[in-house]
N, C-alpha and C positions, 0 to 999 in steps of 0.2 A: 163770604164776609158776614160779620154780625150786622144786624139791622141798623145798629146805631151808627156804624161807619159808612154804610152804603150811600148816605146822602152826600158825602164829600170825597169818597175814595173809589176809584175804578181800577180793577186789575187789567193789566195789558194782556189781551188775548186775541184770538182770531175773530171774535164776533164783532168788535167795534172798530170803527175807523178813527184814528187818533191823529191830530195835527202834530207835526214834528217841528219844533222851534229851533232856530239858531240862537246863539248867545245874543246877537244883536236884536233879534225879534223879541226875545224875552225881556231884554232891557227896555225896549220900546213899549211892550205891553205893561210893564210895571210903571213906567213914566206916565203913560196915558191913564192908568188906574189912579195914580197919585193925583193927577190933574183933575180927575172926576170926583175926588174926595176920599178915595181909599188910600190912606197914607202908607208909606213904607213901613212905619212902625206897626200899623195894624196888620199888614200882610205878614210881617214877621211873627206877630202874635198868632195869627191864624195858622201859619205853617208849623210853628213849634207845638201849639196845643193839639193840632190834629195828628202830628207825629206821635205825641204822647198817648193820645187816645188809641191809635193803632197799636202801639207797643203794649199798652195795658190789656187790650181786648184780645190780641192775637198771640202775644208772647209771654206775658206774665201770669195769665190766668192759670191757676192750678199749681204754681210754684210756691214753695214755702220760703218766705222772706227772701225774695230774689234781690240780687245786686245789679244795679245799672251803672255803667260808666259812660259818660258823654265826653267825647274828645272834641274840644272846642277850639276852632281856629280863630284868627284875628279879625275876620271880616263878617259880612252879613250871615254867611252860612254858620259861623260860630254863634251869632246871635240867635238863629233858629234853634241851635242846640241848647243854648241857655234857657230859652223859653220852654223847650221840651223838658229840660231837667226840672225847672220850677214847677211845671204842671204835674210832673210825676211825684215830686216831693209833697205837693198839696194833697196828693192821694195816698200819702203815707208810705211811699216806696223809698227804699234806700238808694240814694243817688249821689255819685261822685262826679264832679266836673273837672277834667284835666285840661287846663288852659295852655295852649301852645305858647302864648305870650301873655304878659301882664295886661289886665284891663283896669280902667280907672272907674271906680264906683261913683265918683262925683260927676262924671260926664257920660257914663254909660248906664242908662236906667235899666236895661235888661239885666246887666250884671248885678246892679244894686238890688234888684228884686230877687234874683237868685240867692244872693247872700241873706237877705231878710227872710226868705222862705225856708232857709236851712239847708240849701244845697252845699255839700262839702266841696269847696273849691281849692285847688292848688295849681301853681304855675309849673309847667314842665321844665322850663328853662332854669328854674331854681331847684330842681329835684336832682340832687347829687347822684350820678350814676343811674338815674331814672329808677331808683329803687322803689319809691312810693308808687310810681306808675306800674312797675312790674307787679307789685303786690295787689293793687286794685284790679288789674287786668286778670290776674290769676283767679280772682274770686268772682269775676263778672259773669252774670247769666246773659246779659244783653249789653252790647257795645254799640253806641251811637256814633257814627262817623259824621261829624259836623266840622271838619277841618278846612276843606277848601270847596268853594262853590263854582259857579259857572264861569267866573272871570279869570280863572287861572289856567294857563297852559304851559308854564315853564317846567323844566325838569325838577324833580323833587331832590332836595339835598339837605345837608345839615341836620338840625334837630328833628325836623319833620320826618326825614327819612329814618332816623333812629327810632322815632315813635312808631312808625308803621312796621318796621322790622320787629319791634318788641310785641306789637299786637299779633303779628303772624306767628311768633315763636312762643308766646306766653299764654295766650288765651286758652281757656278750657275747650275741649273738643265739642262740648255741648253748647257753648256760648253762641249766640246768634248776633250777627252784625247787621245793623240797619243804617243804610246810607241816606242822609238827608240831601235830596236833590241828585246826588251822584257820588260815585266812589271817588275818594281822594286820589288824584293822579290821572283821571280820565280827561280827555279833551272833549268837551261837550258838543263841538261841531263835527269832528272827524271820527271820533271813537278811538283815537290813539290812547295808549295806556302806559303809564310810567311803570318801569320794572318793579318799583317799590310798592305799587298799589296792592291793597289787601282786598280780595273779592268780598262782596257783601252777600248776605242771604236774602236781603230785601232792599229795594231802592224805592224811596218815596219821592217822586218827581213833582215839584210844586207847579201848579197851574197846567203844565203840559209836558209831554215827553220832549226831550231834547234829541237832536239828531244823533249824538253820540251814543244814546241809549240803545239804538238799533244797529250800530256799526261795530264790527269786531275790530280789535279784541275787547273793547270796553263792554260791548253787549254781553260777552261771556262772563264778565265780572260783576254784573248788576244783580244776579239772583232773580227773584221774582220782582217784577216792576209794577208799581202802582202810580196812578196819577191822582194827586191830591188837590182838590179845589181850595184855593186860598182867597176866593172872593173876586178875582179878576174876571171880567166878562170874556167869554169865549168869542173868537172871531166867527163871522157868518160863513166864511170860506177860507181856504188856505191852499197854498201852492204845493207844499211838501207835507205828505201824510203817510201814515202806515195804513195800508188798505185792509179793511175788515170785511167780514161776511156781509154786513149790511150794504156796503158800497158795491161789492161784486154782485150780490143778488139783484140789485137795482138795474144792473147793466146786462145780465145774462139774457140771451134772446128767448122770446116767448114762442111756443110752438102751438099753432092752431090745430084744432082737431081734424080739419080737412086738408092738412098739409100734404105735400107730395115731395118726391126727391128733388124736384127742381126748386122747391120753395126755400130751401136752406143752403143754396149756393154750391159752388164747385171749387175745388182746390186742385191745382196742378203741382205735383212734387217733381222737381228736376234734380236728380242727384244719382248717387250710386256709382260704383266702380267694382272692378274685380276684387279689390282688397277690402272694400266696405260695402258688402252686399246688403246688410241688415238696416243701415241707416235710413234710406228712403222708405223702406217698408214700415219702420217704426213711426216715421212722420205721417205716412198715409193712414195707418191704424189710428193714430192720435186724432187726426182730423176727423175721421169718421166717429170716433168715440166721443168727441165733444159736440157732435150733431151735424156736421157738414153732410149735405145730401148726396154729393157726387165727388169722388176723388179719382184723379187720373195720375198715372205714373209715367214719367218720361225717363226711362232708365236704359242703360246699355243692354244689349242682348244677353250678356253674361249674367245679368241680374234678374232678367224677366222670369225665367222658370221658377226661381225661388220666391219671387214677389207674388207670382200668380198663385202659388201654393199657400203662402202664409197670409196673404191678403186677397182672397178670392173676390172680395167685393169691388176691388179697384178695376178700373179700365186702363188701357195703355195707349200711348201715342206710338204708332208703328214706326220705329226708327230703323234705319239700315243696320245691317250686321256690323257689330263692333265688339270685339272680344272683351276688351278691358274697360273702356271708358267712352265718354262722349267725344265726338269729333265733328268736323265741319260738315260731313255728309248728313248728319242728323238735323242740321239747322233748318233747311227748307221745309221739312215735314213738321217740325215744331212750330215754325212761323205760320204755316198753314193752319195748324190746330189753334194757335192763339188767335189768329184772325177770325176764326169761327166761334171762339169762346172768349171774347174780350172781357167778360165779367168775371173771369176766373181769378182767384187769388193764387199767386205763384209762390211756392216755398222752394227756395233755391239754395242748394249747397249740401244737404245731408248726404254724406258718403261720397262727395264729389272727389275727383282726382285732380291733382295739379300737374299731371303730365302735360307735355307741350301741346298736344292736340286738344286736350280738355281746356287749357287756358285760352286757346284761340276760339274754341266754341263759346266759352263764357263771355269773352269780349264781344263777340258778334251778337250773342243773345241779349246782352245788356244794352247794346246799341239799338236793338230792334224793340225791346220790351216797352219802353215808354211810348212808342208809337201806337200800340194796340191795347195795352193794359188800362183798364178803367179803375183799377184798384191798386193799392200799394203792394209792395213786395215784402216777403219775409226772407231775410238773407242770413244764412247760418254757415258755420263750419268753414270748409275750405273756400267757399265763395268769399268769406270775409278775409281769409288769408291772401287770396288773390287780389282783392281790392286794396289791401294794405300796401301793396307794392305799386299801386297806380297813382299818378298825380291827379289831384282833384277828384278822387274816387267818388266822393259823395254826389257829384254831379252826374254820375253814370246811373244812378238809381232813380226810379220814379219818385215823385214827391211824397214825402212822409212815409217812406218805407220803414219797416221794422228790422233792425239789426239786433242779433242776439249773441254778442260776444261773451265768452268767459274772460277772466282777467288777462290771460295770455294774449288772446285775440284783441282785446281792448288795448293792451299795451302796444301791439303792432300797429293798430289803427291810429293811436295817438302819438306814435314814435317816442315812447318812453319806456320805463321799466315797469314790471308787474308791481314792484313795491310802491312805485309812485301812483299807480292806479288804485291800489288797495289803501293807500294812505288817506284818501278822501273820496270814497266811492260815490257819495251823494253829489258832492261838488263837481267831480270829474264827469259823471254821467250828465249832470245838468248842463254844464258848459259844452260838452260834446254835442248833445242833442240840439242845443240852440245854434251852435256853429255849423253843424252838418245838416240841419233841417230834416232830421230823421228821428224816429223813436228809437231810443237806445235801451236795450234790456241787458243790463250788466249782471250776469249770472253769478251765483255764489250764495253763501249764507246771508239771508235777508237780501234777496235779489232787489236791485234798484232799477226802476223803470222811469225813464225820463222822456218828456215830450218836448218838441221844439218850442212850444208856447211857455215853457218854464215849469210846468207841473212835474212833480216827482212823486211816485208811489214807491214805498218800500214794503216788501212782503214780509209778514210776521212769522217767517219760517226759517229755521236753521237746522236742517236734517242731514246728517252725513250719509244716510241711506241713498241720497240722490247723487253721491259722488261715485258714479259708476258709468261705464260707457253706455251711450245710447239715450240717456235721459234728456240730453240737450236736443236730440232729434225729436223726441216725444214733445218737448216744449214747443219747438218750431211748428210742428204739425198742429198742436192744440191752438196756438195763436192764429195760424192760417185758417183753421176750421171755424174759429169764431169770427174772423174778419169776413169769411165767405158768407156768414149768416147776417152780415150787416153792421157789425160793431166797428166803430172807428179804430184806427191803428192803436192809439194809446190805450183805449178801453179794452180792446181785444188782448193786448199784451198783458195788462194788469189781471184781467179775468183768467186768461190762459195760464199765467204764471201762478196765480193763487190756487186754481183747481189742480194744476200739476203738482204743486207742493203738498196740498192737502191730501192728495191721493197716496202720498208716501208716508203720512203721519203715523200710521199704526203698524208699520212694518219693522220696527226696531231700527238699529243703527247700521245694519249691514245685511247683505243677502238679497236685497230687492233687485229684480231684473227689470230692464227697461221695458221689455214686452209685457211684464206683469203690471208695471206702472201704467202703460197705455190702457190696459184692460180695466184698470180701476178708475179711470176718469169718469165714466157715467155715475158711479156711486158717489164720487166726490162732488159732481154737479148736483146730485140729489141732496147731499148733505148741506150744501150751500142753500138750496131752496128750502129745505126743512128746518135748518138751524140746529141740528143735533150735534153740537160741538163739544169737545173737551178742552178746557182752558189750558193754556201753555203752562209748563212747569215753572 
C-alpha cells in the first residue's frame, strides 16, 4: 500500500490477527463511539473519505480521465458512498452517483453536500428501462458498491436485483468494483450470499472485519479485503478472531538447546485398519514433524510392517495378531502401555475401522482412557463417526478433548444436514464447543476452531490443494504433537491448523499429497517464526 493510506488501512493477510465482529457487536461499537464523542456523522465522513483515498491511490492513478460510478443505497452504507463520491469530485474526478431511491437534500446533509460539490446524481427508480444506469456503467472504470450495509439479510428482489444484474452484464471487463463494508447481498454474520450478488475486486471493511468476510460463499465474493480505521477504538481483546502469524508465533513451543526426546512429549496414535493403512502413519509423521519427541503407534498387525517402513522413527505398542482391525484382545496391552505413559497425548481415529470388533474396542478404550490420561484427546475420522451414534457421546471423552470433524462428520454429531452446518460455520462451532465442552475444529475453507470458553479462531486459508485424502490425518497428528509439547488444546488446535494450512500454500490448487504436506510442516513452522510471508491474494 502507499505510505499515505498505511495509517488507516490494513490488508487482510496471514501476518496479523484480526477481530471478527458480528453485526450486533459492530452496532455496539458504533454506539459506544458515539457516546464517547465520535458522532455517527463523523464516522460516515471518515469511512467515505478514506474509501475515496484508497480508490484514488490504488485504482485511478495512471488512468486518463477515469469514470467512477457510485451505487448508493437508502441507508448509512449509501451515505458512506455519497461521502466517497463527494471526496472524489473535490479531487476533480468524474463521478456519477446512482441512487437506488430518492433522497431529500433538505434533511440529508450528506446528499446535499454531494449535490453542491458537483456529483452527478440520478435516481434509479425514475430511470426508465435503467437506460441511464446502463450507459454510465458501460463507461465506468471504478464501480463503488454502497447499496446495502451490515443490517440487511433479506433476499434481494425488485429494483435492487435488476441493478445488480445490470452491473454484472454491462460493466467493462477492466472495471473494478469496490464494496464499502461488504458486497451487497452478503450476510455479515454467516457468509451467506444472495444469488444476485456481484463479486467485488476489493472490500473495504470499516473498523473491523465482519464474520461473513471469512465465511464462504461470501468470502469468495469479497476480492481483496482491507480493514479501514474510521476512528473507533479497538477492543483490548476479543472472542472471535482471524488467527495470524503474530498470534501463532507467540504460542509455538520454544526448544531449549539442551532438550532431549523426552522434553517435547509423547504422542500415541491409535488407528489404522486393513483398508486404511496410511492414515495413522501420516498422523505419526505429522506429530514428529511439528516437534513431538516420541511417537508410538497402536495399529493392527496388518498395518505395522508398512508403518515401520514409512515411519521408522515410531515405536509400537505390541498388540496381538489381528489381520484387519483392532479388537478386544488388543485392549489389555494398550491399557498397560497407557498406565505406564499417562502423560501421552492420544490421537484416536485415523484409519480406524468401524467393524463390529473395532467398535467394541473403541467403546472399551474410551471407558478406560479418562482414568489414566492426564491430557486431552485428539479424536478424528471414524472415531467421530462411531461417537455420533452414541447417546451423550461427549461425556465419553476426557475433558476438553479436541475433535476434528469435516462438515459431514459435524453434521452427524449435530444430527443435522451438512447444509445446516455450512450455513453458519462460526455460530455452529461456537455453540457446539460450549455445549459439548470440547474444542471443535470444523475443517474446511477457513477452518473454524471453537473453545468451550467461547473463543473462536478462524484460519485465514482457503486452499483446494488440501481437498485430498490424508490431509485430515496430518492435521490430527500436528495438533497432537503440539499438545504433547505443552500447548493447551485450543491453542494447539489453532497453531496446528495454521501451520498445516501454511504448508500447502505454495503448492498450487491440486496435486499435493498428504505425505508431502506432513514433510513440509517444519518449513511452515520456520516461516511462522521468521515471518517471511506472502500476502493473501
